[in-house]
C-alpha positions in Angstrom: 39.4 6.7 -23.1 37.5 9.7 -24.4 37.0 12.6 -21.9 33.6 13.3 -20.6 32.4 16.7 -19.5 29.7 16.9 -16.8 28.2 20.2 -15.6 26.4 20.0 -12.3 25.7 22.6 -9.6 26.8 21.8 -6.1 24.2 24.2 -4.7 26.7 25.2 -2.1 28.0 28.8 -1.4 31.0 27.7 0.6 33.9 27.2 -1.8 35.7 24.7 0.4 32.6 22.5 0.8 31.8 22.9 -2.9 35.4 21.6 -3.8 34.9 18.6 -1.5 31.6 17.9 -3.3 33.3 18.2 -6.7 36.1 15.8 -5.8 33.6 13.2 -4.5 31.4 13.5 -7.5 34.2 13.2 -9.9 35.4 10.0 -8.1 31.9 8.6 -8.2 31.5 9.3 -11.9 34.9 7.7 -12.6 34.0 4.6 -10.7 30.7 4.4 -12.5 32.4 4.8 -15.9 35.0 2.2 -15.0 33.0 -0.4 -13.1 29.4 0.3 -14.0 26.5 1.9 -12.2 25.9 -1.1 -10.0 29.3 -0.5 -8.4 28.4 3.1 -7.3 24.7 3.4 -6.4 24.1 3.7 -2.6 21.1 2.7 -0.6 20.2 6.3 -0.2 20.2 6.7 -4.0 17.7 3.8 -4.2 15.6 5.1 -1.3 15.3 8.6 -2.8 14.3 7.2 -6.1 11.8 4.9 -4.5 10.1 7.7 -2.6 9.8 9.8 -5.8 7.4 7.1 -7.2 4.9 8.0 -4.5 5.7 4.9 -2.4 4.7 5.1 1.3 7.5 6.6 3.4 6.5 4.7 6.6 9.4 2.9 8.4 12.1 4.1 5.8 13.9 6.4 8.3 15.2 3.4 10.2 16.5 2.0 6.9 18.3 5.2 6.1 19.8 5.3 9.6 21.3 1.8 9.1 22.4 1.9 5.5 22.5 5.5 4.3 25.6 5.9 2.1 26.4 2.1 2.0 26.7 0.9 -1.5 24.0 -1.5 -2.6 26.6 -4.1 -3.8 28.1 -4.2 -0.4 24.9 -4.9 1.6 24.7 -8.6 2.7 22.0 -10.7 4.3 24.0 -10.6 7.5 23.9 -6.8 7.4 20.2 -6.9 7.1 19.7 -9.4 9.9 22.1 -7.6 12.2 20.4 -4.2 11.7 17.0 -5.7 12.3 18.2 -7.3 15.6 19.6 -4.1 16.8 16.6 -2.0 15.9 14.0 -4.5 17.2 15.8 -6.6 19.8 12.6 -7.8 21.6 10.2 -7.8 18.6 8.5 -10.8 17.2 9.4 -12.1 13.7 6.2 -10.6 12.3 7.1 -7.1 13.6 10.6 -7.2 12.2 9.3 -8.5 8.9 6.6 -5.8 8.6 8.6 -2.8 9.8 12.1 -3.6 8.5 12.4 -6.4 6.0 9.4 -5.5 3.8 10.3 -1.8 3.3 14.0 -2.7 2.7 13.0 -5.3 0.1 10.7 -2.9 -1.6 13.5 -0.4 -2.0 15.9 -3.1 -3.2 13.4 -4.3 -5.8 13.0 -0.8 -7.0 16.8 -0.5 -7.3 16.9 -3.8 -9.2 14.2 -2.5 -11.6 16.5 0.5 -12.3 19.4 -1.9 -13.0 21.2 -0.4 -10.0 21.4 -3.8 -8.2 21.1 -7.5 -8.9 17.8 -9.2 -8.2 18.2 -11.0 -4.9 16.1 -13.4 -2.8 16.4 -11.9 0.7 15.5 -14.2 3.7 12.9 -12.9 6.0 12.5 -13.8 9.7 10.1 -16.7 10.3 8.0 -17.6 13.3 9.4 -20.7 15.0 7.4 -23.8 14.2 6.0 -25.9 16.9 6.4 -23.2 19.5 4.4 -24.0 22.7 4.8 -20.7 24.3 2.1 -18.0 23.5 2.9 -14.4 24.2 0.0 -12.6 25.8 -1.0 -9.5 24.0 -4.0 -7.3 23.6 -6.4 -7.9 20.7 -6.4 -5.0 18.2 -9.3 -4.3 16.0 -8.9 -4.9 12.4 -6.6 -7.9 12.8 -9.4 -10.5 12.3 -12.0 -11.0 9.6 -15.7 -10.3 10.2 -18.9 -11.7 8.6 -20.1 -9.7 5.6 -23.5 -9.2 7.3 -21.8 -7.5 10.3 -19.6 -5.5 7.9 -22.7 -4.3 6.1 -24.2 -3.1 9.4 -21.0 -1.2 10.2 -20.7 0.4 6.8 -24.4 1.4 7.0 -23.6 3.5 10.1 -21.0 5.5 8.2 -21.3 8.7 6.2 -21.5 7.8 2.5 -18.0 9.0 1.4 -16.1 6.8 4.0 -18.6 4.1 3.4 -17.6 4.0 -0.2 -13.9 3.5 0.5 -14.6 0.9 3.2 -16.8 -1.0 0.8 -14.0 -1.0 -1.7 -11.7 -2.4 0.9 -14.1 -5.2 1.7 -14.4 -6.2 -1.9 -10.8 -5.8 -3.2 -8.6 -6.6 -0.2 -6.6 -3.5 -0.8 -4.5 -2.0 1.9 -6.0 1.4 3.0 -3.0 3.4 1.7 -3.3 1.7 -1.7 -7.0 2.7 -1.9 -6.1 6.2 -0.9 -3.7 6.5 -3.8 -6.1 5.4 -6.6 -6.9 7.7 -9.5 -9.1 7.5 -12.5 -6.3 6.2 -14.6 -5.9 3.2 -12.3 -9.5 1.9 -12.8 -11.0 0.2 -15.8 -14.7 -0.6 -15.1 -15.1 -2.1 -18.6 -12.4 -4.6 -17.9 -13.3 -5.0 -14.2 -9.7 -4.3 -13.2 -7.6 -1.8 -11.3 -3.9 -1.3 -10.9 -2.0 -0.5 -7.7 1.0 1.5 -9.0 3.1 1.2 -5.8 2.3 -1.5 -3.3 3.9 -2.3 0.0 6.3 -4.7 -1.7 7.4 -2.0 -4.2 5.9 -3.8 -7.1 2.8 -2.8 -9.0 0.0 -5.3 -9.3 -3.4 -5.8 -10.9 -6.6 -6.3 -8.8 -10.0 -7.6 -10.0 -13.1 -5.6 -9.4 -16.1 -7.2 -7.8 -19.3 -6.7 -9.8 -20.9 -4.9 -6.9 -18.2 -2.2 -7.0 -18.7 -1.7 -10.8 -22.4 -0.9 -10.1 -21.5 2.5 -8.4 -17.8 3.4 -9.0 -18.6 5.1 -12.3 -19.4 8.5 -10.9 -16.3 8.4 -8.7 -14.1 7.6 -11.7 -15.6 10.5 -13.7 -14.9 12.9 -10.8 -11.4 11.7 -10.4 -10.6 12.6 -14.0 -9.8 16.1 -12.7 -6.5 14.5 -11.6 -7.5 14.0 -8.0 -8.0 10.9 -5.8 -10.7 8.4 -6.6 -11.9 8.3 -3.0 -12.4 11.6 -1.1 -13.8 12.8 2.2 -17.3 14.4 2.4 -15.5 17.7 1.9 -13.9 16.5 -1.3 -10.3 16.1 0.2 -8.2 13.0 -0.4 -7.9 10.6 2.5 -4.5 10.3 4.3 -2.8 7.4 5.9 -4.6 6.3 9.1 -1.6 4.6 10.9 0.0 6.4 13.7 -3.2 8.3 14.7 -3.9 10.3 11.6 -6.3 10.4 8.7 -9.9 11.4 8.1 -11.0 7.7 7.9 -10.1 7.2 11.5 -12.7 9.8 12.5 -15.3 8.0 10.3 -14.4 4.6 11.8 -14.8 5.9 15.4 -18.1 7.5 14.6 -19.4 4.3 13.0 -18.3 2.3 16.0 -20.2 4.6 18.3 -23.4 4.5 16.2 -23.4 0.8 15.4 -22.0 -0.6 18.6 -19.6 -2.7 16.5 -16.1 -2.3 17.9 -14.0 -4.8 16.0 -13.8 -3.2 12.5 -11.0 -1.0 11.2 -9.7 -0.1 7.8 -7.6 -3.3 7.6 -10.6 -5.5 8.5 -11.6 -5.5 4.8 -8.3 -7.1 3.8 -8.5 -9.9 6.4 -12.2 -10.5 5.5 -11.5 -10.7 1.7 -8.7 -13.2 2.4 -10.9 -15.4 4.6 -13.9 -15.1 2.3 -11.9 -16.3 -0.7 -10.7 -19.3 1.4 -14.2 -20.2 2.4 -15.3 -19.9 -1.2 -12.7 -22.5 -2.2 -10.5 -20.2 -4.2 -7.1 -21.6 -5.1 -4.4 -20.2 -2.8 -2.4 -18.9 -5.7 -5.4 -16.9 -7.0 -6.1 -15.6 -3.5 -2.5 -14.5 -3.0 -2.3 -12.8 -6.3 -5.5 -10.8 -5.6 -4.1 -9.7 -2.2 -0.6 -8.9 -3.6 1.2 -11.7 -1.8 2.3 -13.3 -5.1 5.7 -11.9 -6.2 6.5 -14.0 -9.3 7.7 -12.6 -12.5 4.5 -13.9 -14.2 2.2 -12.0 -11.8 4.1 -8.8 -12.5 3.9 -9.4 -16.2 0.1 -9.4 -16.0 -0.2 -6.3 -13.9 -2.2 -4.4 -16.5 -3.9 -7.5 -18.1 -7.4 -8.4 -16.6 -7.4 -12.1 -15.7 -10.6 -14.0 -15.8 -9.8 -16.4 -13.0 -9.2 -13.5 -10.6 -12.4 -11.7 -11.6 -14.4 -14.9 -11.2 -12.8 -15.5 -7.7 -13.5 -12.0 -6.4 -17.2 -12.3 -7.4 -17.5 -15.2 -4.9 -17.6 -12.7 -2.0 -21.2 -12.3 -0.9 -23.1 -9.0 -1.0 -25.7 -8.7 1.8 -29.1 -7.1 0.9 -28.5 -4.4 3.4 -25.3 -3.3 1.7 -26.8 -3.3 -1.7 -29.8 -1.2 -0.5 -27.8 1.7 1.0 -29.0 4.8 -0.8 -25.6 6.0 -2.0 -25.2 2.8 -4.0 -27.9 3.9 -6.5 -26.6 7.5 -6.7 -23.1 8.2 -5.3 -22.9 11.7 -6.7 -26.0 12.8 -4.7 -24.6 11.4 -1.5 -20.9 11.6 -1.4 -20.8 15.0 0.4 -23.4 14.1 3.0 -22.7 13.1 6.6 -24.2 10.4 8.7 -27.3 11.3 10.6 -26.3 13.3 13.7 -22.9 14.2 12.4 -22.4 17.9 12.2 -24.4 20.6 10.4 -23.4 19.5 6.9 -25.6 16.4 7.2 -27.9 17.4 4.2 -25.5 19.3 2.1 -24.6 18.0 -1.4 
């Protein structure tokens, strides 16, 4: 076997620790050369690479605590289930799925895409069928769809900038964090298509654009060609994640609730409303799931960047109330995106 020279800094000043690092690194390289890269990559390697893509970091700390330096090839379904039970012993299946299985599978799919691991079908927890017991829990805003007329009234009570992103959520079904990450390169008005580069599942996907969005998104796309976010706050800053109590959109939502008197709308309401609206319109479940990013077939991934006529036709079945279309910023977003809602601060009339 031919010798191989690798030069790599340990970034350590302590000679003893540096020597330990050298020995471990040489062992890893030897194993990789002998057995292949799939035999050496750890979950931490995959997680670090996954986060470098700009993927959301939420919930990943618990994964690192459980798997850290464990090699990907050694992780089993039983390991995953056992870790979830220990971390969430009293949680419902939906909670374990959302906060543990989904981020784990996203990291795994990323590793498989790098050829660091084999493609694998992981089993997720399921809600027991036919259960007669109902757990009492408080209703949280944003977990149910609303009528588009009510949604229009709520959005009309917002400042134009947050109203724009909320409108996009109600006519794409995007998760808020996906909308926050959009740039000019992700949107093609001509093709009526946008691309979510890094979704919750770790896979990119294409999303059709409703004709209503195409009427006013043009100026936002032009502005975003400076390399910034497509959607921005009235002060021109990118929106941040709203979960766990943060984000400028949360302030806008609370203000609109106060002004409109409508309390059951949150950033995720748009996603639930799109899903229900497509069902009511008679859209085929496969089309609906692909629009919302539920479909995870190889074929759906293949068409990430290819506009699909059935999806575009389906999204246009969502209704647009006259009130929504008549909002002043729709006709001229550039003249309105830095203004604030009436009675909101001293920057109300600034442009």
